C-alpha positions in Angstrom: 103.1 102.6 84.5 106.9 102.4 84.6 108.7 104.9 82.4 109.8 104.1 78.8 113.3 104.9 79.8 113.5 102.4 82.6 111.8 99.6 80.9 114.5 100.3 78.0 117.2 100.2 80.3 116.1 96.8 81.4 115.4 95.3 78.2 118.1 96.9 75.8 121.1 94.9 76.9 119.3 91.5 76.3 118.1 92.9 72.7 121.8 93.7 72.1 122.7 90.1 73.3 120.3 88.5 71.1 121.5 90.7 68.1 125.1 89.6 68.8 124.1 86.0 68.9 122.0 86.2 65.3 125.0 88.3 63.7 127.5 85.8 64.7 125.1 82.9 63.7 124.5 84.5 60.2 128.2 84.9 59.5 128.5 81.3 59.7 125.2 79.2 60.1 127.1 76.0 60.0 129.0 76.7 63.3 125.8 76.3 65.3 122.8 73.8 65.4 119.2 75.0 65.5 118.6 73.7 69.0 121.6 75.4 70.2 120.5 78.6 68.7 117.0 78.4 70.0 118.3 77.5 73.7 120.5 80.8 73.7 117.6 82.7 72.2 115.3 81.4 74.8 117.6 82.0 77.7 118.2 85.7 76.6 114.3 86.5 75.7 113.4 84.7 78.9 115.6 87.1 81.0 114.3 90.2 79.7 110.7 89.5 80.7 108.9 92.6 82.3 105.1 91.9 81.7 103.1 89.0 80.7 99.7 89.0 79.7 97.8 85.7 80.6 95.1 84.0 78.7 92.5 86.0 80.9 93.7 89.3 79.5 95.5 90.2 82.9 98.8 91.9 82.7 101.2 90.4 85.1 104.6 92.3 86.2 107.4 89.8 87.0 110.3 92.4 86.8 111.1 92.3 90.5 110.9 88.4 90.6 113.3 88.3 87.5 115.7 91.0 88.5 118.5 88.5 90.0 118.0 86.1 87.4 118.1 88.5 84.4 121.4 90.3 86.0 123.0 86.9 86.0 122.3 86.0 82.5 123.2 89.4 81.3 126.7 89.0 83.3 127.5 85.5 81.9 126.6 85.9 78.4 128.0 89.4 78.2 131.3 88.0 79.3 131.2 85.1 77.2 130.2 86.9 73.8 133.1 89.0 74.4 135.6 86.2 73.6 134.8 86.9 69.8 137.7 84.8 68.6 135.4 81.6 69.6 132.3 82.7 67.8 129.4 81.3 69.7 131.0 78.6 71.5 132.1 80.5 74.5 128.4 81.5 75.2 127.4 77.7 74.1 129.7 76.3 76.9 127.8 78.5 79.4 124.7 77.0 78.0 123.7 74.0 80.1 124.1 75.9 83.2 121.9 78.7 81.8 119.2 76.4 80.9 118.9 74.9 84.0 118.5 77.8 85.8 116.2 79.3 83.3 113.9 76.1 83.7 113.9 76.5 87.3 113.1 80.1 87.4 110.3 79.5 84.7 108.9 76.7 87.0 109.0 79.3 90.0 107.1 82.0 87.8 104.4 79.6 86.8 103.9 78.6 90.3 103.7 81.9 92.0 102.0 84.2 89.6 98.6 83.8 87.5 100.4 83.1 84.4 99.7 80.4 82.0 102.5 78.4 80.5 101.4 79.0 76.8 101.1 82.9 77.4 104.5 82.8 78.8 106.1 80.9 75.9 104.2 83.1 73.4 105.9 86.1 75.0 109.5 84.7 75.1 109.5 82.9 71.6 107.6 85.3 69.4 108.1 88.9 68.3 105.6 91.4 67.0 107.1 93.9 64.4 106.7 97.5 64.5 107.8 99.7 61.3 108.5 103.3 62.2 108.8 105.8 59.1 110.3 109.3 59.6 109.4 112.8 58.2 111.0 114.6 55.5 108.8 115.6 52.6 109.7 114.1 49.1 112.7 112.3 50.9 110.4 109.9 52.2 109.2 108.4 48.9 111.7 105.7 48.9 109.5 104.0 51.9 108.0 102.2 49.1 111.2 100.3 48.6 111.2 99.4 52.3 107.6 97.9 52.2 108.8 95.8 49.2 111.8 94.5 51.1 109.8 93.6 54.0 107.1 91.8 51.9 110.1 89.8 50.2 111.1 88.6 53.5 107.4 87.7 54.6 107.7 90.3 57.4 104.1 91.7 58.4 103.8 94.7 60.5 101.9 94.7 63.8 101.9 98.4 64.4 103.2 101.3 61.9 104.4 104.8 63.5 104.8 107.5 61.3 105.5 111.2 61.0 104.7 113.5 58.3 105.5 111.8 54.8 106.1 108.5 57.0 102.3 108.9 58.3 101.2 109.2 54.8 103.0 106.4 53.0 102.5 104.4 56.3 98.6 104.9 56.0 98.7 103.6 52.6 100.7 100.4 53.8 98.2 100.1 56.6 95.5 99.7 54.4 95.6 96.0 54.0 97.5 93.2 56.0 99.4 92.2 53.0 101.6 95.0 50.9 99.4 96.3 47.9 102.1 97.9 45.8 99.4 98.5 43.1 97.7 100.7 45.5 100.8 102.9 46.1 101.4 103.1 42.3 97.9 104.0 41.3 98.0 106.9 44.1 101.4 108.1 42.7 100.1 108.1 39.2 96.9 110.1 40.1 99.0 113.1 42.0 99.1 116.4 40.5 100.4 119.7 42.1 97.2 121.6 41.4 94.9 119.0 43.0 97.0 118.5 46.2 98.1 122.1 46.8 96.2 125.2 46.6 97.3 128.9 46.7 94.9 131.7 48.5 93.2 132.6 51.4 91.4 129.7 53.2 89.9 129.5 56.8 92.3 128.0 59.5 90.4 126.4 62.5 92.5 123.5 63.6 95.9 124.0 61.6 98.7 126.3 61.4 98.2 128.6 58.4 101.0 128.5 55.7 101.4 129.6 52.1 100.8 126.3 50.5 97.2 124.7 51.5 97.2 120.9 51.5 94.3 119.3 50.0 94.9 115.5 50.7 91.3 114.4 50.6 90.8 115.6 47.4 93.8 113.8 45.8 93.8 110.5 47.8 90.5 110.1 49.4 89.3 107.6 47.0 92.3 105.3 47.7 91.3 105.3 51.3 87.8 104.6 51.4 86.2 101.7 53.3 83.3 99.4 52.6 80.7 102.2 53.2 82.7 104.6 50.9 83.7 106.8 53.7 87.3 107.6 54.2 88.6 105.0 56.4 89.3 106.2 60.2 92.8 105.3 61.8 90.9 102.7 63.8 89.7 100.8 60.5 93.0 100.3 59.1 94.0 96.9 58.7 97.3 97.4 60.4 97.4 99.4 63.8 98.7 102.8 62.9 100.2 105.5 65.2 100.6 109.0 63.7 102.5 111.9 65.3 101.6 115.6 65.1 102.6 118.6 67.4 100.0 120.5 69.3 100.7 124.0 69.9 99.6 125.8 73.0 98.6 129.5 72.8 102.0 130.5 74.2 103.9 128.4 71.5 102.8 131.1 68.9 105.1 134.2 69.1 103.5 135.8 65.8 100.2 136.7 64.8 98.7 134.0 62.5 99.0 136.1 59.2 102.8 135.7 59.9 102.9 131.9 59.4 100.2 132.1 56.7 102.4 134.3 54.4 105.8 133.5 55.7 106.8 132.0 52.1 104.4 133.7 49.6 107.2 135.0 47.5 108.6 131.6 47.3 105.5 129.8 45.3 104.1 131.4 42.3 100.8 130.3 40.5 100.9 127.0 39.0 102.5 125.6 42.1 106.2 126.1 41.0 108.9 127.3 43.5 110.7 130.4 42.5 114.2 129.2 41.9 115.7 132.3 42.8 113.9 132.5 46.3 113.7 128.8 47.1 116.5 129.4 49.6 113.9 131.0 51.9 112.5 127.5 52.6 115.5 126.9 54.9 113.9 130.0 57.0 111.2 127.9 58.0 114.1 126.4 60.5 113.5 129.9 62.3 109.9 128.7 63.2 110.8 125.4 64.3 113.9 127.1 66.7 111.2 129.2 68.2 108.9 126.1 69.1 111.8 123.9 70.2 113.2 126.7 72.3 110.0 126.5 74.5 109.3 122.7 74.7 106.6 123.2 77.5 104.4 124.9 74.9 104.5 121.7 72.6 102.2 118.6 73.0 102.9 115.2 71.4 99.7 114.3 69.7 99.7 110.5 68.8 96.6 109.9 66.7 95.7 106.4 66.8 96.8 106.1 70.5 95.6 109.2 72.3 92.0 108.8 73.6 89.4 110.0 71.1 91.6 109.7 68.2 91.1 106.2 66.7 87.7 107.4 65.3 89.5 110.4 63.2 89.8 110.0 59.5 93.4 108.7 58.6 93.7 111.3 56.0 93.0 114.1 58.2 95.7 112.8 60.8 98.2 112.3 58.2 97.6 115.9 56.9 98.0 117.6 60.1 101.3 115.5 60.7 102.7 116.8 57.5 101.8 120.3 57.6 105.3 122.2 57.7 104.8 125.6 59.9 105.0 128.4 57.3 105.0 126.1 54.3 102.2 123.6 54.5 98.8 124.2 56.0 96.3 121.5 56.6 93.0 122.1 58.0 89.1 120.5 58.1 87.3 122.5 55.7 84.3 120.2 55.0 81.1 120.1 57.0 81.9 117.1 59.4 80.4 117.3 62.5 81.8 114.0 63.6 85.5 115.1 63.0 85.2 118.6 64.3 83.7 117.3 67.4 86.6 114.9 68.0 89.0 117.5 67.3 87.3 120.2 69.7 87.5 117.5 72.5 91.2 116.6 71.7 92.1 120.3 71.8 90.3 121.0 75.0 91.8 117.9 76.6 95.3 118.6 75.7 95.3 122.3 76.0 96.3 123.1 72.4 95.1 125.6 69.8 96.7 124.5 66.6 98.2 121.2 65.3 101.2 121.1 62.9 104.3 118.8 61.6 105.0 116.0 64.0 108.6 116.2 63.4 108.7 119.3 65.6 108.5 116.8 68.5 109.1 113.5 67.1 110.5 113.0 63.7 111.5 109.2 63.9 108.8 108.0 66.5 110.4 104.9 67.6 109.6 105.7 71.4 106.1 105.8 70.6 106.2 102.3 69.2 108.0 100.9 72.1 105.8 102.7 74.6 102.6 101.3 72.9 104.3 97.8 73.1 105.0 98.1 76.6 101.4 99.2 77.4 100.3 95.8 75.9 98.7 97.4 72.8 99.7 94.8 70.4 97.6 92.0 71.8 99.5 92.0 75.2 102.8 91.3 73.3 105.9 93.0 74.5 108.6 91.2 72.7 108.9 93.4 69.6 111.2 94.2 67.0 111.5 97.9 66.0 112.7 98.7 62.7 113.1 102.7 62.4 113.8 104.3 58.9 115.0 107.9 58.8 114.7 109.9 55.4 115.8 113.1 56.8 119.4 112.5 58.3 121.6 115.6 58.3 123.6 116.1 55.2 126.2 118.8 55.3 126.1 119.2 51.3 122.4 120.1 51.5 122.9 123.7 52.4 119.1 124.3 52.0 118.0 121.6 54.4 120.9 121.1 56.8 119.2 123.5 59.5 116.1 122.0 59.4 117.5 118.4 59.5 119.7 119.5 62.6 116.5 120.6 64.4 114.7 117.3 63.6 118.0 115.5 64.8 117.6 116.5 68.2 114.6 114.7 68.8 115.8 111.9 66.5 118.6 110.8 68.6 116.6 110.4 71.6 114.4 107.8 69.8 117.4 105.6 68.1 117.8 103.9 71.4 114.1 102.5 71.0 114.8 101.0 67.9 116.4 97.3 67.4 117.5 98.7 63.9 117.8 102.3 62.8 118.3 102.8 59.2 119.2 106.5 58.2 118.8 106.6 54.2 121.9 108.1 52.7 120.3 108.5 49.0 116.7 110.3 48.8 114.7 112.5 46.4 114.5 116.2 47.5 112.4 117.0 50.3 111.0 119.6 47.9 109.9 116.8 45.4 106.4 116.5 46.8 104.7 115.6 43.8 107.5 113.0 42.1 107.1 111.3 38.9 106.5 107.7 39.1 110.0 107.0 37.6 111.6 109.2 40.5 109.7 107.2 43.2 110.8 104.0 41.7 114.3 105.3 41.7 114.2 106.1 45.3 112.6 102.9 46.1 115.5 101.1 44.4 118.0 103.2 46.7 115.9 102.4 49.9 116.1 98.7 49.1 119.7 98.7 48.4 120.4 100.5 51.6 118.1 97.9 53.7 119.2 94.8 52.3 122.2 94.4 54.6 120.0 94.7 57.3 117.2 92.1 56.3 118.8 88.7 57.0 119.1 89.8 60.6 115.8 91.4 60.7 114.3 88.1 59.3 116.0 85.9 61.8 114.8 88.3 64.5 111.4 87.9 63.6 111.6 84.0 63.2 109.9 82.1 65.9 111.8 79.6 67.9 111.2 76.6 69.8 110.6 76.8 73.6 113.0 75.0 76.2 111.6 71.5 76.9 111.0 70.4 80.2 113.8 68.8 82.4 113.6 65.0 82.0 
């Protein structure tokens, strides 16, 4: 498989060209007819082709055959769109020649490769939507507003990729094809500190010990059950889901497990209340994260839902491991569950890891995960995708408590941003420590996210709108 970086370098210029075309069109829709817009989009999307899945399920690589044609389209449209004073008409003037060459290249591809025309046109004219939700504790509850906005514009995800709170809320969104706002509301109303978080010693087998013990199944399990009344596996979710966690090798742990288990004992008192005079110690979690980040060779990116053997794992377990912040939150499988423990044991042996922890250590906004999965043909063979990445944990200098943590996460976020068609860092969020917010607080965070996402929605909706294929030359 070609590297994600190489595929991105080929496809990204055409993604940017199409976005430029659509943004100019949206600025003045009267300036261009539908057929001309479809013609420009077809030329651009055809030129970025890399692999096409034919009707027999075979993936056919056409990159080499497309290379000269793609370079020419990129050069001509790049120069013509640079003439901003003319809107789209400088590009439209190039369209007749580009259309003729695109038709000729399409004929050659269909003649020389085992590709049927319907499969080719599907890849060119239709996109799949990938939603990426970053980690950030309570700051991520605004994602409910993102779900609402996408629902209003009739945009349904074909894949959701999430880390930490993004994995947890993403799992709720993935519970059904259509957005079920009532499910999230019911779950939010049922939340309580004492049900979700426990203090006191508990065995640690798979997760990294920490002060607070996360009991997601007790609090949310009833909302994630399938027809058999068992908690849904990640492979049973209605929308495919990829959840990122961090696997730690033995060498990643510089301290005894007791160090992590009691790291913040003096910050939390019975009743699950943070001691206000000592809450600044939460920022010391950055010390642990820096130790992990300093030795990336001891870290493994684990992607539940994509890595072999993980589709059969319980979705709540996957989200729990992804959300287990080193030193603060511990998640583990305490119940008697031979199936899940067998799957985890196999994963640990295969990946050479000893513990699982917060996914944000390696990938806090996993746009690259979504891109890679699409390029591997995991979305029913579609490679033409739109990736919308939302980040609730962007660095804020005014947030003295979380800024060190945000900076550490930012180091891997910036590597992911290029893989997103649209990257939205939320400016207004709840506090990351607001882990069990009131319903009205979630509603407020949702409104903030809706307001910030609103300017992006017309472009996003237009990118997802299918368009007509080029007609045969008569």
